[in-house]
C-alpha positions as CSV (number, residue, x, y, z in Angstrom):
1,M,16.8,13.2,-38.9
2,S,17.9,9.6,-39.0
3,K,15.5,6.7,-38.4
4,F,17.6,5.6,-35.5
5,L,17.4,9.1,-33.8
6,V,13.6,9.1,-34.3
7,L,13.3,5.7,-32.7
8,F,15.5,6.8,-29.8
9,L,13.3,9.9,-29.2
10,L,10.2,7.8,-29.3
11,L,11.5,4.9,-27.2
12,P,10.2,6.1,-23.8
13,G,6.7,6.4,-25.2
14,L,6.9,3.0,-26.9
15,M,8.1,1.4,-23.6
16,Y,5.0,2.6,-21.7
17,A,2.5,2.5,-24.6
18,Q,-1.0,1.5,-23.5
19,L,-2.5,-1.9,-24.7
20,K,-6.2,-2.6,-25.0
21,V,-7.8,-5.3,-22.8
22,D,-11.3,-6.3,-23.6
23,V,-12.9,-8.1,-20.6
24,T,-16.2,-9.9,-20.9
25,V,-17.8,-11.1,-17.7
26,H,-20.6,-13.7,-17.4
27,I,-22.5,-13.9,-14.1
28,P,-24.6,-16.8,-12.8
29,S,-27.8,-14.8,-12.2
30,K,-29.3,-11.4,-12.7
31,T,-28.2,-8.5,-10.3
32,A,-29.4,-5.0,-9.8
33,D,-25.9,-4.0,-8.7
34,T,-23.3,-2.4,-10.9
35,L,-20.2,-4.6,-11.7
36,F,-16.7,-3.3,-11.3
37,I,-13.2,-4.6,-11.9
38,A,-10.7,-4.0,-9.1
39,G,-7.0,-4.8,-9.3
40,N,-3.4,-3.5,-8.8
41,F,-4.1,-1.1,-11.7
42,N,-6.5,0.9,-9.6
43,D,-5.2,0.2,-6.1
44,W,-7.9,-2.5,-5.6
45,N,-10.7,-0.1,-5.3
46,P,-13.9,-2.3,-5.5
47,G,-16.2,0.5,-6.5
48,N,-14.2,2.9,-8.7
49,K,-16.7,4.3,-11.2
50,A,-14.0,4.6,-13.8
51,Y,-13.8,0.8,-13.8
52,S,-17.5,0.0,-13.9
53,L,-18.6,-2.6,-16.5
54,S,-21.2,-1.9,-19.2
55,K,-24.2,-4.2,-19.2
56,K,-24.6,-6.2,-22.5
57,D,-27.5,-8.4,-21.4
58,S,-28.8,-9.6,-18.0
59,L,-25.9,-12.0,-17.6
60,T,-23.2,-10.4,-19.6
61,Y,-21.0,-7.3,-18.8
62,A,-17.9,-5.9,-20.5
63,I,-15.2,-3.3,-20.1
64,Q,-12.2,-2.2,-22.1
65,L,-9.1,-1.3,-20.1
66,N,-6.0,0.6,-21.4
67,L,-3.0,-0.7,-19.5
68,P,0.8,-0.7,-20.0
69,K,2.7,-4.0,-20.6
70,G,3.1,-5.9,-17.4
71,N,1.6,-8.3,-14.9
72,F,-1.7,-7.5,-13.3
73,E,-4.0,-9.1,-10.7
74,F,-7.8,-8.4,-10.3
75,K,-11.2,-9.6,-9.3
76,I,-14.8,-8.7,-10.2
77,T,-17.0,-7.0,-7.5
78,R,-20.5,-5.6,-7.2
79,G,-19.2,-2.4,-5.6
80,N,-17.5,-3.5,-2.4
81,W,-15.5,-6.4,-1.1
82,D,-18.5,-7.8,0.7
83,K,-19.9,-8.5,-2.7
84,A,-16.9,-9.8,-4.5
85,E,-16.8,-12.9,-6.8
86,S,-16.3,-16.2,-5.1
87,K,-16.2,-19.9,-5.7
88,N,-19.4,-21.9,-5.9
89,D,-19.2,-22.6,-2.2
90,G,-18.7,-18.9,-1.3
91,K,-15.0,-19.2,-0.5
92,P,-12.8,-16.4,-1.9
93,I,-11.1,-17.1,-5.3
94,A,-7.5,-16.4,-5.9
95,N,-6.7,-13.2,-7.7
96,R,-7.1,-13.4,-11.4
97,T,-3.9,-12.8,-13.3
98,L,-3.1,-11.1,-16.6
99,N,0.4,-11.1,-18.2
100,L,-0.1,-8.3,-20.7
101,N,2.2,-8.1,-23.8
102,V,-0.2,-7.5,-26.6
103,D,-3.8,-6.3,-27.0
104,T,-5.9,-9.0,-25.2
105,S,-9.5,-10.3,-24.9
106,M,-10.6,-12.1,-21.8
107,N,-13.8,-14.1,-21.0
108,I,-14.5,-14.5,-17.3
109,N,-17.1,-16.7,-15.7
110,V,-18.2,-15.6,-12.2
111,A,-19.2,-18.7,-10.2
112,N,-20.9,-16.9,-7.3
113,W,-20.8,-13.9,-4.9
114,T,-19.6,-13.9,-1.3
115,N,-22.7,-12.1,-0.1
116,N,-24.9,-15.1,-1.1
117,F,-23.4,-17.0,1.8
118,K,-23.7,-16.4,5.5
119,P,-20.4,-15.0,6.6
120,I,-18.4,-17.0,9.2
121,K,-17.2,-14.5,11.8
122,E,-13.6,-15.3,12.7
123,I,-12.4,-14.3,16.1
124,Y,-8.9,-13.2,15.6
125,R,-6.4,-13.2,18.4
126,Y,-3.1,-11.3,18.4
127,G,0.2,-12.3,20.1
128,A,1.1,-11.2,23.5
129,N,3.2,-8.3,22.2
130,I,0.3,-6.6,20.4
131,H,-1.9,-4.2,22.3
132,I,-4.9,-2.2,21.2
133,I,-4.3,1.4,22.4
134,D,-7.8,2.6,21.5
135,S,-10.4,1.1,19.2
136,A,-11.7,4.6,18.4
137,F,-8.8,7.0,18.7
138,L,-9.9,10.5,17.7
139,I,-8.3,12.1,14.6
140,P,-9.3,15.7,15.2
141,Q,-7.8,16.9,11.9
142,L,-10.4,14.7,10.1
143,N,-13.1,14.5,12.7
144,K,-12.9,10.7,12.5
145,Q,-12.0,7.8,14.8
146,R,-9.6,4.9,14.2
147,Q,-8.2,1.9,15.9
148,I,-4.6,2.3,17.0
149,S,-2.5,-0.8,17.9
150,I,1.1,-1.1,19.1
151,Y,3.8,-3.8,19.1
152,L,6.0,-3.7,22.1
153,P,9.2,-5.8,22.1
154,K,9.2,-8.6,24.7
155,S,11.9,-6.8,26.7
156,Y,9.7,-3.7,27.1
157,K,8.0,-5.1,30.3
158,T,11.2,-5.8,32.1
159,S,13.6,-3.0,31.0
160,K,13.6,0.7,31.5
161,R,15.1,1.4,28.1
162,K,13.6,3.7,25.5
163,Y,12.9,2.4,22.0
164,P,12.8,3.7,18.4
165,V,9.3,3.8,16.8
166,I,8.0,2.9,13.3
167,Y,4.6,4.3,12.4
168,M,2.8,2.1,9.9
169,H,-0.5,2.4,8.0
170,D,-3.2,-0.2,7.1
171,G,-3.1,-1.5,10.6
172,Q,-5.8,-4.1,9.9
173,N,-3.3,-6.1,7.9
174,L,0.0,-5.6,9.8
175,F,0.1,-8.1,12.6
176,H,-0.1,-11.9,12.7
177,T,-3.4,-13.3,13.9
178,N,-4.6,-16.7,15.0
179,P,-6.2,-18.1,12.9
180,P,-3.7,-16.7,10.3
181,R,-5.0,-14.6,7.4
182,A,-3.7,-14.6,3.8
183,N,-3.4,-10.8,3.7
184,E,-1.2,-10.0,6.6
185,W,2.3,-8.6,6.8
186,A,2.9,-10.3,10.1
187,V,5.5,-7.7,11.0
188,D,5.3,-8.7,14.7
189,S,6.5,-12.2,13.8
190,V,9.2,-10.8,11.7
191,M,10.3,-8.4,14.5
192,D,10.3,-11.3,17.1
193,S,12.6,-13.3,14.8
194,L,14.9,-10.4,14.0
195,I,15.2,-9.4,17.7
196,K,15.9,-13.0,18.6
197,N,18.8,-13.0,16.2
198,G,20.3,-9.8,17.6
199,S,18.7,-7.0,15.7
200,K,17.8,-3.7,17.4
201,E,14.5,-3.6,19.2
202,M,11.8,-1.2,18.0
203,I,8.2,-0.3,18.7
204,I,5.6,-0.4,15.9
205,V,2.5,1.8,16.0
206,A,-0.2,0.6,13.6
207,I,-3.0,3.0,12.4
208,N,-6.0,1.3,10.8
209,H,-7.1,2.6,7.4
210,G,-10.5,4.2,6.8
211,G,-12.0,1.5,4.6
212,K,-13.9,3.3,1.8
213,D,-12.0,6.6,2.6
214,R,-8.6,5.0,2.4
215,L,-7.9,6.3,-1.1
216,K,-8.6,9.9,0.1
217,E,-6.9,9.6,3.5
218,Y,-3.7,8.4,2.1
219,N,-3.5,10.9,-0.7
220,P,-2.3,14.5,0.0
221,Y,-3.9,15.6,-3.3
222,D,-7.3,15.6,-4.9
223,S,-7.9,12.7,-7.3
224,E,-10.7,10.9,-9.2
225,F,-11.6,9.3,-5.8
226,G,-12.3,12.6,-4.1
227,K,-10.7,15.4,-2.1
228,G,-7.4,14.4,-0.7
229,E,-7.2,14.1,3.1
230,G,-3.6,13.0,3.3
231,K,-2.2,16.3,4.5
232,A,-4.6,16.3,7.4
233,Y,-3.8,12.6,8.1
234,V,0.0,13.3,8.2
235,T,-0.6,16.3,10.5
236,F,-2.5,14.0,12.8
237,L,0.5,11.6,12.9
238,V,2.9,14.5,13.7
239,E,0.8,16.7,16.0
240,T,-1.6,14.3,17.7
241,L,-0.5,10.6,17.6
242,K,3.3,10.9,18.0
243,P,3.0,13.2,21.1
244,F,0.5,10.8,22.6
245,I,2.7,7.8,22.0
246,D,5.8,9.6,23.3
247,S,3.9,10.6,26.5
248,K,2.5,7.1,27.2
249,Y,5.4,4.8,26.2
250,R,9.2,4.9,26.6
251,T,10.2,6.1,23.2
252,L,13.2,7.7,21.6
253,K,11.6,10.8,20.3
254,D,14.2,12.2,18.0
255,V,14.1,12.2,14.2
256,E,16.9,9.5,14.0
257,N,14.7,7.1,15.9
258,T,11.3,7.8,14.2
259,S,10.3,6.0,11.0
260,I,7.2,5.7,8.9
261,A,6.3,2.9,6.5
262,G,3.5,1.5,4.3
263,S,2.6,-0.1,1.0
264,S,0.7,1.1,-2.0
265,M,-1.3,4.1,-0.9
266,G,0.6,3.7,2.4
267,G,3.8,3.9,0.5
268,L,2.6,7.2,-1.2
269,I,1.7,8.8,2.1
270,S,4.9,7.6,3.8
271,M,6.9,9.3,1.1
272,Y,4.9,12.5,1.5
273,A,5.3,12.4,5.3
274,I,9.1,12.2,5.3
275,A,9.3,15.0,2.6
276,K,6.8,17.2,4.5
277,Y,8.3,16.5,8.0
278,P,11.9,15.5,7.5
279,K,12.7,16.7,11.1
280,V,10.1,14.4,12.5
281,F,10.5,11.2,10.4
282,G,14.2,10.2,9.9
283,S,13.5,7.2,7.7
284,A,10.7,5.9,5.5
285,G,9.8,2.5,4.0
286,V,8.1,3.1,0.7
287,F,6.7,-0.3,-0.5
288,S,5.0,-0.5,-3.9
289,P,4.0,3.1,-3.8
290,A,0.9,4.3,-5.6
291,F,2.6,7.4,-7.1
292,W,0.4,7.1,-10.2
293,L,-2.5,8.5,-8.2
294,A,-0.6,11.6,-7.1
295,P,1.5,13.2,-9.9
296,K,1.9,16.4,-7.9
297,I,4.1,14.6,-5.4
298,Y,7.1,14.9,-7.8
299,D,7.0,18.7,-7.5
300,D,6.7,18.6,-3.7
301,I,9.7,16.3,-3.4
302,V,11.8,18.8,-5.4
303,L,10.7,21.6,-3.1
304,S,11.5,19.4,0.0
305,L,15.0,18.3,-1.0
306,P,16.9,20.9,1.1
307,G,15.3,19.5,4.3
308,M,15.9,15.8,3.3
309,V,19.7,15.9,3.3
310,D,19.9,13.3,6.1
311,S,16.7,11.4,5.3
312,K,16.8,7.6,4.9
313,V,14.4,6.2,2.3
314,Y,14.0,2.6,1.3
315,F,12.1,2.0,-2.0
316,V,10.9,-1.5,-2.9
317,A,8.5,-2.9,-5.5
318,G,8.2,-5.9,-7.7
319,D,8.5,-6.3,-11.5
320,K,5.2,-8.1,-11.5
321,E,3.4,-5.0,-10.3
322,G,3.6,-3.5,-13.8
323,A,6.1,-1.2,-15.6
324,A,4.5,2.0,-14.4
325,M,5.1,1.0,-10.8
326,I,8.8,0.7,-11.2
327,R,9.0,3.7,-13.5
328,D,7.3,6.0,-11.1
329,M,9.3,4.7,-8.1
330,K,12.6,5.3,-10.1
331,K,11.4,8.8,-10.9
332,I,11.1,9.8,-7.2
333,Y,14.4,8.0,-6.4
334,G,16.1,9.9,-9.2
335,I,14.9,13.2,-7.7
336,I,16.2,12.3,-4.2
337,N,19.4,10.5,-5.3
338,P,20.2,11.7,-8.8
339,K,23.7,10.4,-9.0
340,G,23.0,7.2,-7.0
341,L,25.7,7.9,-4.6
342,N,23.6,8.6,-1.5
343,K,23.7,5.3,0.6
344,N,20.8,6.6,2.7
345,V,18.5,6.2,-0.3
346,V,18.0,2.7,-1.7
347,L,15.8,1.3,-4.5
348,I,15.1,-2.4,-4.8
349,A,13.1,-3.9,-7.7
350,K,12.5,-7.6,-7.2
351,E,11.8,-9.8,-10.2
352,D,9.2,-12.0,-8.4
353,G,7.5,-9.1,-6.4
354,K,3.7,-8.8,-6.5
355,H,1.3,-6.2,-5.1
356,S,0.7,-8.4,-2.1
357,E,1.2,-8.7,1.6
358,W,3.4,-11.8,1.3
359,F,5.8,-9.7,-0.7
360,W,5.8,-6.8,1.8
361,H,6.2,-9.3,4.6
362,R,9.3,-10.6,3.0
363,E,10.8,-7.3,2.1
364,F,10.1,-5.8,5.6
365,V,13.3,-7.7,6.7
366,P,15.8,-5.8,4.6
367,F,13.9,-2.5,5.2
368,Y,14.2,-3.0,9.0
369,K,17.9,-3.9,8.8
370,F,18.4,-0.7,6.7
371,I,16.8,1.7,9.2
372,A,18.4,-0.2,12.2
373,L,21.9,0.6,11.0
Protein backbone atom coordinates (compact mmCIF):
# COMPACT_ATOMS: atom_id res chain seq x y z
CA MET A 1 0.00 0.00 0.00
CA SER A 2 1.43 3.38 -0.99
CA LYS A 3 2.21 6.10 1.55
CA PHE A 4 -0.28 8.37 -0.19
CA LEU A 5 -3.10 5.83 0.17
CA VAL A 6 -2.28 5.30 3.85
CA LEU A 7 -2.37 9.07 4.39
CA PHE A 8 -5.71 9.32 2.58
CA LEU A 9 -7.25 6.57 4.72
CA LEU A 10 -5.98 8.21 7.90
CA LEU A 11 -6.95 11.75 6.91
CA PRO A 12 -10.40 11.86 8.57
CA GLY A 13 -8.88 10.76 11.87
CA LEU A 14 -6.06 13.27 11.54
CA MET A 15 -8.50 16.08 10.82
CA TYR A 16 -10.36 15.52 14.08
CA ALA A 17 -7.44 14.35 16.26
CA GLN A 18 -7.66 15.42 19.88
CA LEU A 19 -5.20 17.93 21.30
CA LYS A 20 -4.24 18.28 24.95
CA VAL A 21 -5.05 21.46 26.85
CA ASP A 22 -3.54 21.78 30.32
CA VAL A 23 -5.41 24.44 32.29
CA THR A 24 -4.08 25.74 35.62
CA VAL A 25 -6.40 28.00 37.61
CA HIS A 26 -5.34 30.32 40.44
CA ILE A 27 -8.11 31.56 42.75
CA PRO A 28 -8.00 34.59 45.11
CA SER A 29 -8.99 32.76 48.32
CA LYS A 30 -9.74 29.30 49.63
CA THR A 31 -13.08 27.67 48.80
CA ALA A 32 -14.84 24.53 49.91
CA ASP A 33 -16.56 24.27 46.53
CA THR A 34 -15.41 22.16 43.61
CA LEU A 35 -14.20 24.10 40.58
CA PHE A 36 -15.43 23.37 37.07
CA ILE A 37 -14.69 24.55 33.56
CA ALA A 38 -17.75 25.27 31.41
CA GLY A 39 -17.67 26.16 27.73
CA ASN A 40 -18.94 25.46 24.25
CA PHE A 41 -17.21 22.07 24.44
CA ASN A 42 -19.68 20.85 27.11
CA ASP A 43 -22.72 22.98 26.25
CA TRP A 44 -21.84 25.44 29.01
CA ASN A 45 -22.78 23.07 31.82
CA PRO A 46 -21.41 24.81 34.96
CA GLY A 47 -21.33 21.68 37.12
CA ASN A 48 -20.40 18.82 34.79
CA LYS A 49 -18.44 16.32 36.90
CA ALA A 50 -16.44 15.25 33.86
CA TYR A 51 -15.04 18.80 33.75
CA SER A 52 -14.21 19.27 37.44
CA LEU A 53 -10.74 20.55 38.33
CA SER A 54 -8.24 18.74 40.53
CA LYS A 55 -6.99 20.58 43.60
CA LYS A 56 -3.21 21.12 43.63
CA ASP A 57 -3.09 23.33 46.70
CA SER A 58 -5.55 25.65 48.47
CA LEU A 59 -5.33 28.28 45.73
CA THR A 60 -4.39 26.24 42.66
CA TYR A 61 -6.50 23.85 40.56
CA ALA A 62 -5.88 22.10 37.25
CA ILE A 63 -7.54 20.06 34.52
CA GLN A 64 -6.40 18.47 31.26
CA LEU A 65 -8.86 18.67 28.37
CA ASN A 66 -8.80 16.70 25.13
CA LEU A 67 -10.31 18.81 22.36
CA PRO A 68 -10.20 18.92 18.56
CA LYS A 69 -8.63 21.83 16.73
CA GLY A 70 -10.89 24.85 16.74
CA ASN A 71 -12.04 27.93 18.61
CA PHE A 72 -13.46 27.56 22.10
CA GLU A 73 -14.96 29.81 24.76
CA PHE A 74 -15.25 29.04 28.47
CA LYS A 75 -15.41 30.27 32.06
CA ILE A 76 -14.53 28.88 35.49
CA THR A 77 -17.36 28.17 37.95
CA ARG A 78 -17.90 26.74 41.40
CA GLY A 79 -20.72 24.46 40.29
CA ASN A 80 -23.39 26.84 38.97
CA TRP A 81 -23.70 30.18 37.23
CA ASP A 82 -24.48 31.97 40.49
CA LYS A 83 -20.90 31.13 41.48
CA ALA A 84 -19.09 31.94 38.26
CA GLU A 85 -15.81 33.84 38.04
CA SER A 86 -16.15 37.61 37.84
CA LYS A 87 -14.16 40.81 37.70
CA ASN A 88 -12.84 42.36 40.93
CA ASP A 89 -16.03 44.41 41.25
CA GLY A 90 -18.31 41.39 40.76
CA LYS A 91 -19.31 42.21 37.20
CA PRO A 92 -19.32 39.30 34.73
CA ILE A 93 -16.17 38.71 32.70
CA ALA A 94 -16.24 38.14 28.96
CA ASN A 95 -15.94 34.53 27.86
CA ARG A 96 -12.36 33.32 27.87
CA THR A 97 -11.22 32.21 24.44
CA LEU A 98 -8.92 29.49 23.12
CA ASN A 99 -7.78 29.15 19.52
CA LEU A 100 -6.52 25.58 19.56
CA ASN A 101 -4.07 24.37 16.91
CA VAL A 102 -1.43 22.54 18.98
CA ASP A 103 -1.14 21.07 22.48
CA THR A 104 -1.54 24.04 24.80
CA SER A 105 -0.96 25.07 28.43
CA MET A 106 -2.97 27.90 29.99
CA ASN A 107 -2.62 29.78 33.28
CA ILE A 108 -5.81 31.50 34.45
CA ASN A 109 -6.18 33.95 37.32
CA VAL A 110 -9.68 34.24 38.77
CA ALA A 111 -10.20 37.75 40.15
CA ASN A 112 -13.38 37.09 42.14
CA TRP A 113 -16.71 35.24 42.22
CA THR A 114 -20.15 36.64 41.44
CA ASN A 115 -21.67 35.29 44.66
CA ASN A 116 -19.32 37.44 46.77
CA PHE A 117 -21.39 40.45 45.76
CA LYS A 118 -24.98 41.33 46.50
CA PRO A 119 -26.91 40.66 43.30
CA ILE A 120 -28.66 43.59 41.68
CA LYS A 121 -32.13 42.43 40.77
CA GLU A 122 -33.03 43.71 37.34
CA ILE A 123 -36.69 44.24 36.54
CA TYR A 124 -37.04 43.25 32.92
CA ARG A 125 -39.85 44.58 30.78
CA TYR A 126 -40.88 43.07 27.48
CA GLY A 127 -42.36 44.84 24.49
CA ALA A 128 -46.09 45.21 23.95
CA ASN A 129 -46.22 42.22 21.60
CA ILE A 130 -44.93 39.77 24.24
CA HIS A 131 -47.39 38.10 26.59
CA ILE A 132 -46.82 35.54 29.33
CA ILE A 133 -49.38 32.77 28.81
CA ASP A 134 -48.61 31.08 32.11
CA SER A 135 -45.66 31.37 34.49
CA ALA A 136 -46.22 27.77 35.63
CA PHE A 137 -47.71 25.87 32.69
CA LEU A 138 -48.00 22.17 33.54
CA ILE A 139 -45.92 19.67 31.57
CA PRO A 140 -47.85 16.50 32.51
CA GLN A 141 -45.42 14.26 30.60
CA LEU A 142 -42.61 15.36 32.96
CA ASN A 143 -44.67 16.40 35.98
CA LYS A 144 -43.05 19.84 35.85
CA GLN A 145 -44.12 23.41 35.34
CA ARG A 146 -42.65 25.96 32.99
CA GLN A 147 -43.22 29.55 31.87
CA ILE A 148 -44.71 29.84 28.38
CA SER A 149 -44.63 33.18 26.56
CA ILE A 150 -45.96 34.24 23.18
CA TYR A 151 -45.14 36.85 20.56
CA LEU A 152 -48.19 38.11 18.68
CA PRO A 153 -47.70 40.32 15.61
CA LYS A 154 -49.02 43.85 16.00
CA SER A 155 -51.83 43.13 13.55
CA TYR A 156 -53.19 40.29 15.69
CA LYS A 157 -55.32 42.70 17.77
CA THR A 158 -57.07 44.27 14.82
CA SER A 159 -57.34 41.44 12.30
CA LYS A 160 -59.31 38.21 12.23
CA ARG A 161 -56.65 36.34 10.31
CA LYS A 162 -54.95 33.13 11.40
CA TYR A 163 -51.16 32.95 11.69
CA PRO A 164 -48.35 30.38 11.31
CA VAL A 165 -46.57 29.41 14.54
CA ILE A 166 -42.93 28.84 15.47
CA TYR A 167 -42.27 26.91 18.69
CA MET A 168 -38.92 27.85 20.24
CA HIS A 169 -36.93 26.59 23.23
CA ASP A 170 -34.84 28.45 25.84
CA GLY A 171 -37.60 31.01 26.26
CA GLN A 172 -35.63 32.93 28.89
CA ASN A 173 -33.29 34.26 26.20
CA LEU A 174 -35.57 34.69 23.19
CA PHE A 175 -37.18 38.10 23.54
CA HIS A 176 -35.75 41.60 23.84
CA THR A 177 -35.99 43.18 27.28
CA ASN A 178 -35.58 46.62 28.76
CA PRO A 179 -32.90 46.93 30.07
CA PRO A 180 -31.36 44.83 27.28
CA ARG A 181 -29.33 41.72 28.06
CA ALA A 182 -26.17 40.49 26.34
CA ASN A 183 -27.55 36.95 25.98
CA GLU A 184 -30.82 37.46 24.12
CA TRP A 185 -31.93 36.48 20.62
CA ALA A 186 -34.34 39.44 20.50
CA VAL A 187 -36.43 37.54 17.97
CA ASP A 188 -39.41 39.84 18.59
CA SER A 189 -37.36 42.84 17.45
CA VAL A 190 -36.24 40.88 14.40
CA MET A 191 -39.84 39.89 13.66
CA ASP A 192 -41.11 43.47 14.00
CA SER A 193 -38.46 44.63 11.54
CA LEU A 194 -39.11 41.83 9.06
CA ILE A 195 -42.87 42.35 9.15
CA LYS A 196 -42.43 46.10 8.71
CA ASN A 197 -40.51 45.33 5.53
CA GLY A 198 -43.19 43.06 4.12
CA SER A 199 -42.36 39.59 5.46
CA LYS A 200 -45.08 37.13 6.42
CA GLU A 201 -46.41 37.53 9.96
CA MET A 202 -46.04 34.66 12.41
CA ILE A 203 -46.65 33.85 16.06
CA ILE A 204 -43.76 32.66 18.23
CA VAL A 205 -44.35 30.46 21.27
CA ALA A 206 -41.43 30.42 23.72
CA ILE A 207 -40.94 27.61 26.22
CA ASN A 208 -38.56 28.31 29.11
CA HIS A 209 -35.85 25.73 29.71
CA GLY A 210 -35.53 23.78 32.94
CA GLY A 211 -32.30 25.25 34.29
CA LYS A 212 -30.23 22.41 35.70
CA ASP A 213 -32.48 19.90 33.88
CA ARG A 214 -31.96 21.50 30.46
CA LEU A 215 -29.36 18.98 29.32
CA LYS A 216 -31.78 16.14 30.07
CA GLU A 217 -35.01 17.77 28.88
CA TYR A 218 -33.58 18.67 25.49
CA ASN A 219 -31.96 15.26 24.94
CA PRO A 220 -34.10 12.32 23.75
CA TYR A 221 -31.40 9.89 24.87
CA ASP A 222 -29.57 9.03 28.07
CA SER A 223 -26.20 10.73 28.43
CA GLU A 224 -23.49 11.50 30.96
CA PHE A 225 -25.85 14.17 32.31
CA GLY A 226 -28.64 11.73 33.17
CA LYS A 227 -31.69 10.01 31.76
CA GLY A 228 -32.92 11.74 28.64
CA GLU A 229 -36.32 13.45 28.91
CA GLY A 230 -36.44 14.85 25.39
CA LYS A 231 -38.96 12.33 24.07
CA ALA A 232 -41.41 13.29 26.82
CA TYR A 233 -40.70 16.99 26.24
CA VAL A 234 -41.46 16.73 22.52
CA THR A 235 -44.61 14.74 23.30
CA PHE A 236 -45.62 17.65 25.53
CA LEU A 237 -45.17 20.08 22.64
CA VAL A 238 -47.25 17.94 20.29
CA GLU A 239 -49.98 16.58 22.55
CA THR A 240 -50.38 19.33 25.18
CA LEU A 241 -48.93 22.70 24.22
CA LYS A 242 -49.82 22.87 20.52
CA PRO A 243 -53.49 21.88 21.09
CA PHE A 244 -53.68 24.51 23.84
CA ILE A 245 -52.19 27.25 21.62
CA ASP A 246 -54.43 26.28 18.70
CA SER A 247 -57.51 26.48 20.94
CA LYS A 248 -56.66 29.85 22.50
CA TYR A 249 -55.16 31.74 19.56
CA ARG A 250 -55.94 32.18 15.88
CA THR A 251 -53.37 29.83 14.40
CA LEU A 252 -52.90 27.97 11.15
CA LYS A 253 -52.78 24.46 12.58
CA ASP A 254 -51.51 22.48 9.60
CA VAL A 255 -47.98 21.10 9.24
CA GLU A 256 -46.98 23.62 6.56
CA ASN A 257 -47.56 26.45 9.04
CA THR A 258 -45.99 24.90 12.14
CA SER A 259 -42.25 25.27 12.79
CA ILE A 260 -39.83 24.46 15.58
CA ALA A 261 -36.46 26.06 16.28
CA GLY A 262 -33.67 26.32 18.82
CA SER A 263 -29.93 26.49 19.40
CA SER A 264 -27.37 24.11 20.86
CA MET A 265 -29.42 21.60 22.88
CA GLY A 266 -32.45 23.40 21.45
CA GLY A 267 -31.11 22.64 17.97
CA LEU A 268 -30.75 18.98 18.88
CA ILE A 269 -34.30 18.66 20.19
CA SER A 270 -35.71 20.61 17.21
CA MET A 271 -34.08 18.15 14.81
CA TYR A 272 -35.46 15.24 16.81
CA ALA A 273 -38.93 16.80 16.91
CA ILE A 274 -39.28 17.24 13.14
CA ALA A 275 -37.92 13.73 12.55
CA LYS A 276 -40.27 12.19 15.12
CA TYR A 277 -43.33 14.25 14.15
CA PRO A 278 -42.93 15.29 10.48
CA LYS A 279 -46.71 15.55 10.14
CA VAL A 280 -46.84 18.12 12.97
CA PHE A 281 -43.74 20.25 12.34
CA GLY A 282 -43.24 21.20 8.71
CA SER A 283 -39.97 23.05 9.22
CA ALA A 284 -37.16 23.30 11.74
CA GLY A 285 -34.41 25.78 12.55
CA VAL A 286 -31.40 23.82 13.78
CA PHE A 287 -28.93 26.39 15.15
CA SER A 288 -25.50 25.20 16.39
CA PRO A 289 -26.89 21.76 17.29
CA ALA A 290 -25.36 19.73 20.14
CA PHE A 291 -25.38 16.46 18.19
CA TRP A 292 -22.19 15.41 19.96
CA LEU A 293 -24.26 14.62 23.05
CA ALA A 294 -26.74 12.38 21.21
CA PRO A 295 -25.00 10.04 18.73
CA LYS A 296 -28.12 7.84 18.54
CA ILE A 297 -29.93 10.59 16.65
CA TYR A 298 -28.16 9.60 13.41
CA ASP A 299 -29.88 6.21 13.43
CA ASP A 300 -33.25 7.76 14.25
CA ILE A 301 -32.93 10.22 11.36
CA VAL A 302 -32.28 7.34 8.96
CA LEU A 303 -35.42 5.56 10.19
CA SER A 304 -37.46 8.76 9.92
CA LEU A 305 -36.47 9.64 6.34
CA PRO A 306 -39.58 8.20 4.64
CA GLY A 307 -41.80 10.61 6.59
CA MET A 308 -39.57 13.66 6.03
CA VAL A 309 -39.97 13.92 2.26
CA ASP A 310 -41.57 17.37 2.49
CA SER A 311 -39.78 18.61 5.64
CA LYS A 312 -37.90 21.91 5.52
CA VAL A 313 -34.75 22.00 7.67
CA TYR A 314 -32.40 24.95 8.07
CA PHE A 315 -28.99 24.09 9.57
CA VAL A 316 -26.63 26.85 10.65
CA ALA A 317 -23.47 26.97 12.77
CA GLY A 318 -20.22 28.90 12.93
CA ASP A 319 -16.68 27.87 12.11
CA LYS A 320 -15.59 29.30 15.47
CA GLU A 321 -17.70 26.73 17.30
CA GLY A 322 -15.13 24.02 16.61
CA ALA A 323 -14.58 21.45 13.86
CA ALA A 324 -16.78 18.85 15.55
CA MET A 325 -19.83 21.14 15.43
CA ILE A 326 -19.67 21.60 11.66
CA ARG A 327 -18.72 17.95 11.10
CA ASP A 328 -21.71 16.59 13.06
CA MET A 329 -24.10 19.04 11.42
CA LYS A 330 -22.89 18.05 7.97
CA LYS A 331 -23.37 14.38 8.88
CA ILE A 332 -27.08 14.89 9.61
CA TYR A 333 -27.43 17.09 6.54
CA GLY A 334 -25.84 14.34 4.45
CA ILE A 335 -28.37 11.81 5.70
CA ILE A 336 -31.35 14.03 4.89
CA ASN A 337 -30.00 15.53 1.68
CA PRO A 338 -27.29 13.12 0.40
CA LYS A 339 -27.05 14.55 -3.09
CA GLY A 340 -27.48 18.17 -2.02
CA LEU A 341 -30.33 18.66 -4.48
CA ASN A 342 -33.19 19.10 -2.01
CA LYS A 343 -33.79 22.86 -1.77
CA ASN A 344 -35.91 22.28 1.33
CA VAL A 345 -32.80 21.31 3.31
CA VAL A 346 -30.15 24.02 3.73
CA LEU A 347 -26.80 24.03 5.53
CA ILE A 348 -25.01 27.28 6.35
CA ALA A 349 -21.56 27.47 7.96
CA LYS A 350 -20.54 31.04 8.80
CA GLU A 351 -16.85 31.83 9.18
CA ASP A 352 -17.38 34.30 12.04
CA GLY A 353 -20.08 32.33 13.83
CA LYS A 354 -19.75 31.66 17.56
CA HIS A 355 -21.84 29.68 20.04
CA SER A 356 -23.64 32.81 21.14
CA GLU A 357 -27.00 34.55 21.09
CA TRP A 358 -25.73 37.42 18.95
CA PHE A 359 -24.94 34.89 16.22
CA TRP A 360 -28.35 33.18 16.45
CA HIS A 361 -30.05 36.60 16.54
CA ARG A 362 -28.38 37.47 13.26
CA GLU A 363 -28.99 34.10 11.61
CA PHE A 364 -32.66 34.06 12.62
CA VAL A 365 -33.34 36.42 9.70
CA PRO A 366 -32.34 34.03 6.87
CA PHE A 367 -34.01 31.13 8.71
CA TYR A 368 -37.26 33.09 8.95
CA LYS A 369 -37.15 34.03 5.29
CA PHE A 370 -36.49 30.36 4.43
CA ILE A 371 -39.57 29.05 6.24
CA ALA A 372 -41.73 31.98 5.11
CA LEU A 373 -41.35 31.05 1.42
